[in-house]
DOKE-776055 format. One record per residue (C-alpha): x, y, z. Coordinates in steps of 0.001 Angstrom, whole numbers, padded with zeros to 6 digits, always signed. Layout:
<sites>
XYZ ...
</sites>
This chain:
<sites>
+017321-012978+005739 +017732-009836+007811 +016039-009214+011138 +014179-006246+009641 +012756-008461+006877 +011686-011086+009427 +009942-008374+011444 +008071-007201+008345 +006935-010726+007522 +005783-011342+011100 +003969-008003+011102 +002223-008951+007851 +001182-012353+009176 -000156-010933+012449 -001964-007948+010950 -003490-010225+008301 -004830-012562+010972 -006257-009727+013046 -007824-008105+009984 -009261-011438+008875 -010813-012065+012283 -012337-008577+012347 -013678-008652+008772 -015131-012129+009182 -016756-011019+012463 -018423-008084+010693 -019507-010316+007826 -020972-012882+010208 -022790-010178+012172 -024263-008747+008983 -025336-012119+007634 -026529-013973+010755 -026806-011419+013561 -025891-012109+017175 -028938-014291+017765 -027742-017080+015501 -027375-020459+017184 -024049-021044+015474 -022658-017503+015412 -019208-018431+016740 -018974-021468+014449 -019836-019384+011376 -017401-016682+012424 -014497-019042+013143 -015049-020939+009890 -014672-017707+007903 -011354-016633+009451 -009120-019073+007510 -010858-018265+004213 -010508-014539+004791 -006912-014961+005953 -005945-016643+002688 -007280-013612+000824 -005848-010929+003105 -002336-012314+003701 -001007-011954+000133 -002528-008486-000121 -000858-007313+003094 +002501-008877+002209 +002468-007158-001186 +000907-003830-000282 +002683-003403+003075 +006151-002688+001674 +004651-000441-001016 +002759+001602+001566 +005885+001820+003710 +007866+003181+000754 +005095+005677+000023 +005111+006864+003639 +008915+007111+003664 +008839+009080+000416 +006110+011388+001715 +008020+012162+004912 +011244+012662+002976 +009599+014932+000414 +007598+016986+002923 +010357+016892+005544 +007880+016278+008330 
</sites>
């Protein structure tokens, strides 16, 4: 496994976690509001569930988006 591939995997794992935390925070805010007694508990319990949904998407779509960006820059010579 190359270093570049390892970097891409680590990037995918980290960005998936950060996205999951953010999306679950927004979902918890929308559903319970800040005045909920168990806001943090609800939020933290959603992160793993969201992560399991986001991680495969990021790991699959990430390389495709990278290729699209590379192609765009190559084609437009930006």
